[in-house]
C-alpha positions in Angstrom: -50.9 48.4 -32.7 -52.3 51.0 -34.9 -50.4 54.3 -34.9 -53.6 56.3 -34.0 -53.5 54.7 -30.5 -49.9 55.3 -29.6 -48.5 58.1 -27.5 -46.1 60.5 -29.2 -44.1 61.1 -26.1 -43.9 63.3 -23.1 -43.2 66.4 -25.1 -46.5 66.1 -27.1 -48.5 69.4 -27.0 -51.5 69.4 -24.6 -54.5 70.8 -26.5 -57.0 70.3 -23.6 -56.9 74.1 -22.7 -56.1 77.1 -24.8 -52.6 78.4 -24.4 -51.7 81.8 -22.9 -52.7 84.8 -25.0 -55.6 82.9 -26.6 -58.2 85.5 -27.5 -60.7 86.3 -30.3 -59.9 89.2 -32.6 -61.7 92.4 -31.6 -64.0 92.3 -34.6 -65.4 88.8 -33.7 -68.4 88.3 -31.4 -67.9 85.6 -28.8 -71.0 83.5 -28.7 -69.7 81.1 -26.1 -70.5 81.8 -22.5 -68.2 80.9 -19.7 -70.7 78.1 -18.7 -70.8 76.8 -22.2 -67.0 76.8 -22.3 -66.9 74.8 -19.1 -69.4 72.3 -20.4 -67.4 71.8 -23.6 -64.2 71.4 -21.6 -65.9 68.9 -19.3 -67.2 66.9 -22.3 -63.8 67.0 -23.9 -62.1 65.7 -20.8 -64.7 62.9 -20.4 -64.3 61.8 -24.0 -60.5 61.9 -23.8 -60.1 60.3 -20.3 -63.1 57.8 -20.2 -64.7 57.1 -23.6 -61.5 57.0 -25.8 -59.6 54.5 -23.5 -62.7 52.3 -23.3 -63.1 52.3 -27.1 -59.4 51.6 -27.6 -59.7 48.6 -25.2 -62.7 47.3 -27.0 -60.8 47.6 -30.4 -57.8 45.9 -28.9 -60.0 42.9 -27.7 -61.5 42.7 -31.2 -58.1 42.8 -32.8 -56.8 40.1 -30.5 -59.8 37.9 -31.3 -59.1 38.1 -35.1 -55.4 38.2 -34.8 -55.4 41.8 -36.0 -56.7 40.7 -39.4 -59.6 43.0 -40.5 -60.5 40.6 -43.4 -60.9 37.7 -41.0 -63.1 39.9 -38.9 -65.4 40.7 -41.9 -65.5 37.0 -42.7 -66.7 36.3 -39.2 -69.4 38.9 -39.5 -70.7 37.4 -42.8 -71.0 33.8 -41.5 
């Protein structure tokens, strides 16, 4: 399996929400509204929890069909 789709372990950092003390510097204008932040967080969660696993499963099926050989996959597309 490709390294990009493996889990690092239980102690991997969670980047889904900002950590404590996350704030913009005083000289920076915050153009993101609380509603916009919620929408971004919801989209991130959907992509991470729904779309990414579905894509990974589709890739896994494709790899199984070609024996994990990307060259064989390309040959199949050309014929």
